[in-house]
C-alpha positions in Angstrom: -45.2 26.4 98.2 -45.0 30.1 98.5 -46.6 31.7 101.5 -49.0 33.2 98.9 -49.8 30.6 96.5 -50.8 31.9 93.2 -53.0 30.7 90.2 -52.4 31.6 86.9 -54.2 31.4 83.7 -51.9 31.3 80.8 -53.1 31.8 77.5 -50.2 30.3 75.5 -50.7 31.6 71.9 -47.8 30.9 69.5 -48.7 30.1 66.0 -46.4 33.6 60.3 -44.9 34.9 57.6 -41.5 34.7 55.9 -38.4 35.2 57.8 -38.0 38.9 58.6 -35.4 41.3 60.1 -34.7 40.3 63.6 -35.8 36.7 62.9 -34.3 36.5 59.4 -32.1 33.6 60.6 -35.0 31.6 61.7 -36.1 29.5 58.9 -38.3 26.5 59.9 -38.9 23.5 57.6 -42.7 24.0 56.9 -43.2 20.6 55.0 -42.3 17.4 57.0 -41.0 14.2 55.0 -43.6 11.5 54.7 -41.5 9.3 57.1 -41.4 11.9 59.8 -45.1 12.6 59.6 -46.0 8.9 59.7 -43.9 8.8 62.9 -45.8 11.5 64.5 -49.3 9.9 63.4 -48.1 6.7 65.0 -47.3 8.4 68.4 -49.7 11.6 68.4 -48.5 14.4 70.6 -52.1 14.8 71.9 -52.2 11.5 73.4 -48.7 12.4 75.0 -50.2 15.6 76.5 -53.3 13.9 77.7 -50.8 11.3 79.4 -48.8 13.9 80.9 -51.6 15.7 82.4 -53.0 12.5 84.0 -49.5 11.9 85.5 -49.7 15.4 87.2 -52.3 16.3 89.7 -54.8 17.9 87.5 -56.6 16.5 84.4 -57.8 18.0 81.3 -61.0 19.8 81.8 -63.7 21.3 79.6 -64.9 25.0 79.7 -62.8 28.1 79.9 -59.4 28.3 81.6 -60.0 31.9 82.8 -63.2 30.9 84.5 -61.8 27.6 86.1 -58.7 29.5 87.1 -60.8 32.3 88.8 -63.0 29.6 90.7 -60.0 28.2 92.3 -58.4 31.4 93.1 -61.5 32.5 94.9 -62.0 29.1 96.6 -58.3 29.3 98.1 -58.5 33.2 98.6 -55.4 33.6 96.3 -54.8 36.5 93.4 -55.2 35.4 89.7 -52.9 36.6 87.2 -53.2 36.2 83.4 -50.4 35.6 81.1 -50.3 35.8 77.2 -47.4 34.7 75.4 -46.2 36.1 72.0 -43.8 33.9 70.0 -42.5 35.6 66.8 -40.8 32.5 65.6 -44.0 30.7 65.8 -45.7 33.2 63.8 -43.1 33.0 61.3 -43.4 29.1 61.1 -47.1 29.1 60.9 -47.5 31.9 58.3 -49.6 34.0 60.6 -50.8 37.3 59.1 -49.9 40.7 60.4 -53.6 41.3 60.3 -54.5 38.7 62.7 -51.7 39.6 65.0 -52.8 43.2 65.1 -56.4 41.8 65.8 -55.0 39.9 68.8 -53.1 42.7 70.2 -56.1 44.9 70.0 -58.3 42.4 71.8 -55.5 42.1 74.6 -55.4 45.8 75.1 -59.2 45.7 75.6 -59.0 42.6 77.8 -56.2 44.3 79.8 -58.7 47.0 80.9 -61.5 45.0 81.6 -59.4 42.6 83.8 -57.7 45.7 85.5 -61.3 46.6 86.6 -61.4 43.2 88.5 -57.8 43.8 89.9 -56.6 41.1 87.8 -53.2 41.9 85.9 -52.9 40.8 82.3 -49.3 40.4 81.6 -48.1 40.0 77.9 -44.6 38.5 77.1 -42.7 38.4 73.9 -40.2 35.4 73.7 -37.8 34.2 71.3 -36.4 31.6 70.6 -39.6 29.3 70.5 -37.9 26.3 71.8 -37.4 27.7 75.2 -40.9 29.3 75.6 -42.1 26.5 78.2 -38.9 27.4 80.0 -39.7 31.1 80.2 -43.3 30.4 81.1 -42.6 28.1 84.2 -39.7 30.2 85.2 -41.8 33.4 85.4 -44.7 31.8 87.2 -42.4 30.1 89.5 -40.9 33.4 90.5 -44.4 34.6 90.9 -45.0 31.9 93.5 -47.6 30.3 91.4 -49.0 26.9 92.5 -51.5 26.1 89.5 -51.5 26.8 85.7 -54.5 26.6 83.6 -54.5 27.3 80.1 -56.8 26.7 76.9 -55.4 23.7 74.9 -54.1 24.0 71.3 -54.2 21.2 69.0 -51.3 21.8 66.6 -48.4 19.7 66.8 -45.7 22.6 67.8 -48.2 23.9 70.3 -48.8 20.4 71.8 -45.1 19.7 71.9 -44.6 23.1 73.6 -47.1 22.2 76.3 -45.8 18.8 76.8 -42.6 20.5 77.9 -44.8 22.8 80.1 -46.0 20.0 81.9 -42.7 18.4 82.6 -41.3 21.6 84.0 -44.4 22.4 85.9 -44.3 18.9 87.4 -40.8 19.4 88.5 -41.5 22.7 89.8 -44.7 21.3 92.0 -46.9 23.2 89.7 -50.4 21.8 89.0 -51.3 21.9 85.3 -54.8 22.0 83.8 -55.3 22.1 80.1 -58.8 22.9 79.1 -60.7 21.9 76.0 -62.2 25.1 74.9 -61.9 25.5 71.1 -64.4 22.8 70.4 -67.9 22.2 71.3 -67.4 18.5 71.4 -63.8 18.0 72.1 -61.3 15.7 70.1 -61.6 12.1 70.7 -65.4 11.9 71.6 -66.9 11.3 68.1 -65.6 8.1 66.7 -67.0 5.8 64.3 -69.9 3.4 65.1 -67.2 0.5 65.9 -65.5 2.7 68.4 -68.0 5.0 70.2 -67.2 3.3 73.4 -63.9 4.9 73.4 -63.9 8.2 75.1 -60.9 10.6 75.4 -60.0 9.2 78.7 -60.1 5.4 77.3 -58.2 6.6 74.3 -55.3 8.1 76.5 -55.0 5.3 78.8 -55.1 2.4 76.6 -52.3 3.3 74.1 -52.8 -0.2 72.5 -55.9 0.8 71.1 -54.7 3.9 69.5 -54.1 2.0 66.0 -57.8 0.8 66.4 -59.3 3.8 66.7 -61.2 5.0 63.6 -62.2 8.6 63.6 -64.9 9.3 61.2 -63.0 10.7 58.1 -66.4 11.8 56.4 -68.1 14.9 57.7 -71.7 13.9 57.1 -71.6 10.9 59.6 -69.4 12.9 61.8 -72.0 15.7 62.1 -74.8 13.5 62.7 -73.1 11.9 65.6 -71.8 15.4 66.7 -75.5 16.6 66.9 -76.4 13.5 68.5 -73.6 13.7 71.2 -74.5 17.6 71.7 -78.1 17.2 72.2 -77.7 14.3 74.4 -75.7 16.5 76.8 -76.3 19.9 76.4 -75.6 21.0 79.8 -72.2 19.5 79.6 -71.3 20.8 76.4 -73.0 24.1 76.2 -72.4 25.1 79.8 -72.1 28.8 80.3 -68.8 29.4 82.3 -69.0 32.1 85.0 -67.2 35.4 84.4 -63.8 35.7 86.5 -64.5 37.1 89.9 -62.3 40.1 91.2 -58.9 39.7 93.1 -58.5 41.6 96.3 -57.7 45.3 95.9 -54.4 44.3 97.7 -53.2 42.7 94.7 -52.3 46.2 93.0 -50.2 46.8 96.1 -48.5 43.4 96.1 -44.6 43.8 95.2 -44.9 40.9 92.8 -47.8 42.0 90.9 -48.1 45.7 91.1 -46.0 46.3 88.1 -47.8 43.7 85.9 -50.7 46.2 85.8 -48.6 48.7 84.1 -46.9 46.8 81.5 -48.2 47.7 78.0 -49.4 45.5 75.4 -47.2 45.9 72.4 -48.4 47.9 69.4 -47.1 45.5 67.0 -44.8 42.4 66.9 -41.6 43.5 64.8 -41.7 42.3 61.4 -45.5 42.1 61.5 -46.3 45.7 61.4 -49.4 46.9 59.5 -49.1 49.9 57.5 -51.1 52.9 58.9 -53.9 52.6 56.2 -54.6 49.0 56.6 -54.4 49.3 60.4 -57.3 51.8 60.1 -59.1 49.7 57.8 -59.0 46.5 59.9 -60.1 48.4 62.9 -63.3 49.5 60.8 -64.0 46.1 59.4 -63.2 44.0 62.4 -63.8 46.0 65.7 -62.3 44.2 68.7 -63.8 43.3 71.8 -66.4 40.8 73.2 -69.0 43.4 72.9 -68.6 44.0 69.3 -68.5 40.1 68.6 -71.7 39.8 70.5 -73.4 42.6 68.7 -72.2 41.2 65.4 -73.8 37.8 66.3 -77.0 39.5 67.3 -77.3 41.3 63.8 -76.8 37.9 62.1 -79.4 36.5 64.2 -82.0 39.2 64.2 -81.6 41.4 61.1 -82.1 41.3 57.4 -79.2 41.0 54.8 -78.3 44.2 53.1 -76.5 44.6 49.8 -74.6 47.7 51.1 -72.9 45.6 53.6 -71.3 43.0 51.5 -68.1 44.9 50.5 -65.5 46.4 53.1 -67.9 48.1 55.5 -68.2 48.1 59.0 -70.2 45.0 60.2 -71.8 47.5 62.8 -72.7 50.1 60.4 -76.3 51.7 61.4 -79.3 50.9 59.2 -79.7 47.3 60.1 -83.5 46.2 59.9 -84.6 43.7 62.2 -86.7 40.9 61.0 -88.2 37.8 63.1 -89.0 35.9 59.6 -86.0 37.0 57.2 -83.0 37.6 59.3 -79.8 36.3 58.0 -79.7 33.2 59.8 -83.3 32.2 58.8 -82.3 32.8 55.1 -78.9 31.0 55.5 -80.0 27.9 54.0 -80.9 29.6 50.8 -78.4 32.5 50.8 -75.1 31.1 52.4 -73.4 30.7 49.2 -74.1 34.0 47.6 -71.2 36.8 47.8 -73.3 39.6 46.4 -74.9 39.9 49.7 -74.2 40.1 53.5 -75.6 36.5 53.7 -72.7 35.2 56.3 -72.3 36.0 59.8 -68.5 37.4 59.4 -67.5 35.9 63.0 -64.8 33.7 61.6 -62.2 36.2 62.9 -63.9 36.3 66.3 -64.2 32.6 66.6 -60.6 31.7 65.5 -58.9 34.2 67.8 -61.3 33.1 70.7 -62.8 36.5 71.2 -66.2 34.7 70.7 -67.1 31.2 71.9 -68.4 28.9 69.4 -70.4 27.5 72.4 -72.0 30.9 72.6 -73.1 30.8 69.0 -74.9 27.5 69.4 -76.6 28.8 72.7 -77.7 32.0 70.8 -79.6 29.7 68.1 -81.4 28.1 70.9 -82.4 31.1 72.8 -83.6 32.6 69.3 -86.6 30.0 69.4 -86.4 29.1 72.9 -85.7 25.7 71.9 -84.4 22.9 74.2 -82.1 21.4 71.7 -79.7 22.3 69.0 -81.1 22.3 65.5 -78.5 20.8 63.0 -80.6 19.8 60.0 -80.2 20.5 56.3 -83.6 22.4 55.8 -83.5 25.5 58.0 -81.1 28.4 58.1 -80.3 27.8 61.8 -79.5 24.0 61.1 -77.2 24.9 58.0 -75.4 27.6 60.0 -74.9 25.2 63.3 -73.5 22.5 60.5 -70.8 25.1 59.5 -70.1 25.4 63.0 -69.6 21.7 63.6 -67.1 21.8 60.4 -64.7 23.7 62.8 -64.8 20.8 65.4 -64.3 18.3 62.5 -61.2 19.9 61.2 -59.8 20.2 64.6 -60.3 16.6 65.1 -58.4 15.9 62.0 -55.6 17.8 63.4 -55.5 15.7 66.6 -56.2 12.3 64.8 -53.8 12.9 62.0 -51.2 15.5 63.1 -49.4 15.0 59.7 -51.8 17.5 58.2 -50.4 20.3 60.4 -46.8 19.4 59.2 -47.5 20.3 55.5 -48.4 16.6 54.5 -51.4 15.8 52.5 -53.9 13.5 54.4 -54.1 11.3 51.3 -50.4 10.3 50.9 -51.2 8.8 47.6 -51.6 12.4 46.2 -48.2 13.7 47.5 -46.6 12.5 44.0 -49.2 14.7 41.9 -47.0 16.7 39.6 -47.6 20.6 40.4 -46.5 23.4 38.2 -45.1 24.9 41.5 -43.9 22.9 44.5 -43.6 23.2 48.3 -41.9 20.0 48.9 -39.5 19.0 51.6 -35.9 19.9 51.0 -34.7 16.5 51.3 -37.6 15.0 48.9 -36.8 14.0 45.4 -39.4 16.3 44.2 -38.2 19.4 45.9 -38.6 22.5 43.8 -35.9 25.1 43.5 -38.5 27.3 43.0 -40.0 27.1 46.5 -37.7 29.6 48.3 -37.3 32.1 45.6 -38.0 35.5 46.7 -40.4 36.6 43.8 -43.4 34.8 42.6 -43.6 33.7 39.1 -45.7 35.4 36.6 -48.8 33.1 36.9 -48.8 32.9 40.9 -48.4 36.6 41.0 -51.5 37.2 38.7 -53.5 34.7 41.0 -52.5 36.6 44.2 -53.2 40.3 42.6 -56.5 39.2 40.9 -55.6 39.4 37.2 -56.0 36.0 36.0 -58.8 37.0 33.7 -61.3 35.0 35.4 -63.6 37.6 37.2 -64.9 35.5 40.0 -61.4 34.6 40.9 -59.9 38.0 40.5 -62.7 39.6 42.5 -61.9 37.1 45.4 -58.4 37.7 45.6 -58.8 41.4 45.4 -61.3 41.2 48.3 -58.7 39.1 50.4 -56.0 41.5 49.5 -58.2 44.7 50.5 -60.3 43.1 53.6 -58.1 40.3 54.7 -61.4 38.1 54.6 -63.7 36.7 51.9 -66.7 34.8 51.9 -66.2 30.9 52.2 -67.8 29.8 48.9 -65.3 32.3 47.0 -62.5 30.8 49.2 -63.3 27.3 47.7 -63.6 28.7 44.1 -60.2 30.4 43.9 -58.7 27.5 45.9 -59.9 25.0 43.3 -58.8 27.4 40.4 -55.2 27.5 41.9 -55.1 23.6 42.5 -56.8 22.3 39.3 -56.8 25.1 36.7 -53.3 26.4 37.4 -52.1 23.1 38.9 -50.2 24.8 41.9 -49.1 22.8 44.9 -52.0 23.4 47.4 -49.5 24.3 50.2 -48.7 27.7 48.1 -52.3 28.8 48.4 -52.7 27.6 52.2 -49.4 29.6 52.8 -50.8 32.7 51.1 -54.2 32.7 53.0 -52.6 32.4 56.1 -50.5 35.5 55.4 -53.4 37.5 54.4 -56.5 36.5 56.3 -57.3 38.1 59.7 -59.2 34.8 60.4 -56.5 32.5 59.4 -56.9 29.1 61.5 -54.8 26.3 60.5 -57.4 23.6 61.2 -60.2 25.2 58.8 -57.5 26.7 56.4 -55.8 23.5 55.9 -59.0 21.6 55.6 -60.4 23.9 53.0 -57.3 23.7 51.1 -57.0 20.0 51.0 -60.8 19.7 50.3 -60.3 21.8 47.2 -57.2 20.0 46.1 -58.6 16.6 46.6 -55.9 15.6 49.1 -57.6 15.9 52.3 -60.3 14.3 54.6 -63.7 13.9 52.9 -62.1 15.9 49.8 -64.1 17.1 46.8 -63.2 14.0 44.4 -60.2 14.8 42.1 -62.5 14.3 39.0 -65.1 16.9 40.4 -63.4 20.0 39.2 -65.3 23.4 39.7 -65.9 25.3 36.5 -65.2 28.9 37.7 -67.8 30.5 35.2 -70.7 28.4 36.4 -69.8 28.7 39.8 -69.7 32.3 39.4 -73.2 32.7 38.1 -74.2 30.8 41.3 -72.4 32.7 43.8 -73.0 36.1 42.3 -76.2 35.9 40.5 -76.6 39.6 40.4 -72.9 40.4 39.5 -72.5 42.8 42.3 -69.6 41.2 43.9 -67.6 41.1 40.6 -68.5 44.7 39.8 -67.6 45.8 43.1 -64.2 44.5 43.3 -63.3 44.3 39.4 -64.4 47.9 38.6 -63.1 47.5 34.9 -66.0 45.4 34.2 -68.6 47.3 36.1 -70.4 48.2 32.7 -71.0 44.3 31.8 -74.0 42.2 32.6 -75.2 38.9 32.4 -72.7 36.3 30.7 -70.3 38.9 29.7 -69.9 39.7 33.2 -68.9 36.4 34.2 -67.0 35.4 31.2 -65.9 38.2 29.1 -65.5 38.0 25.6 -62.0 38.6 24.0 -63.1 41.9 22.6 -65.0 43.0 25.4 -61.9 42.4 27.6 -59.4 44.0 25.4 -61.6 47.0 25.1 -62.0 47.4 28.9 -58.3 46.8 29.8 -59.1 43.5 31.5 -56.8 40.5 30.9 -57.6 37.6 28.9 -58.0 34.2 30.9 -54.6 32.9 32.0 -55.6 29.5 31.4 -58.3 27.7 29.1 -60.5 25.8 31.8 -61.3 22.8 29.5 -57.6 22.1 28.6 -56.7 22.8 32.4 -59.4 20.5 33.4 -58.0 17.6 31.2 -54.6 18.2 32.5 -55.7 17.8 36.3 -57.8 14.8 35.7 -54.6 13.1 34.0 -52.1 14.0 36.9 -54.7 13.1 39.6 -55.5 9.8 38.2 -51.9 8.7 37.7 -50.1 10.6 40.5 -46.4 11.2 39.3 -47.2 11.5 35.7 -46.8 14.8 33.7 
């Protein structure tokens, strides 16, 4: 142990796009074979990490890594340093968008300043290759003389494997490791089916013979009911507000090991993921960085009315918000949540997926709104409906942990892996591998879907919104995902990848869950025979037509049915493309292929 032992809170955040420039030679396999995925399912890396943590001095904890690290540092009168690791190869492997990386860097810049005010250095490193990230982290903190490492747990397979290596190397160096359940309100392993409710995460870890017997609830509704019951039975545990970090001694700034860390800059961009200046400026306006901005956006959702002027590419903190104790957006959420023609949603997804805003803070805020002692999670209120949406985040994270194959490019329902798609993203060694997977240019149909020129107004409006904003209403995501996978019969992984490459709020668990739901291949999916009619969905999601007219200006003069499903003559007159596919014929094709996977 060094004379001055150090605590380190490391927010290890790897997790993008196709190969670029310096990283062009890195070309990871993004879809595992069924055999390889089954092997990981049989021996989940989450259980391995839990076991590795138990074998070390410290165990997994709940809360915030930074808060816990600060508490230990204060107790032992030691300096605290914060490390954030950038891993370009992971961004390539995980199709992370340049917009989300830019958002992360903007928030890191803000965080570095606020931590420096507390005499806490935030040091950012950029590391390649990703396979040696753990070595780099442990080597660095060992050089700093650290004896404890705290990190927020990430649940994807690659991240869990990385952190397993971190534990292994840390143990060898005599460094205590504590991985913290921070992403979810109710951490993975707690909500199980009725027959296995006695299993806790700890029991699950220690009794590996019981792993095959664990039956995580694969249907959302019973999961959500159990989630709400568990949460309300121990609110103080699950919704505890973690203390803010305490300041280091001023002497930390003069320490020869740490002084330079205060001056190391946060990079402006990651090579290969640079935003164009216009897009960068737009993202700053639409998604302002910082905890303060996130908190204000949350408060506006809780206390102010919906405004039609706010549903497009505008600053969520624009002036003119009208407070209301009876008609705020959250109070009308149960009725208006599926409408794209007004700002009926919170737009907090980017802050939640990036960790700028805690999901626990969102739930605490709903309780404070009505001075309630319990969490409202019913279907008949705006607050309850919104809390249910937050619970979906926990649900899909639990899916990643319980069935890690879904983060390896596999369908949850393997029986649908044989469905014949018009475009594949299959394993290279698979008999169904498609030579078009790695082509540099999209085919005509896929290109039109991405550009929003399919001839189906609600789909086109959605795709243009994504391209412009890097975000779109969740109902619109479902509609366009269903259109790609059922009407166009494109492999869901093609759409999943494109969303991750474009969205500023891209989150593997939620994005994968949403796409597999739409494709009927996932956990608790939309049944394959239930196929959205994009035209009827359009009238429900955009009853005024404002969303379509805003994003598809070619149709700005149309109203009513003609707007949602333009006639051939109207489309030609306005220069709008005819539908790329006949929905009735496409529906029949999808039903045939899903009913008999493998048939053309």
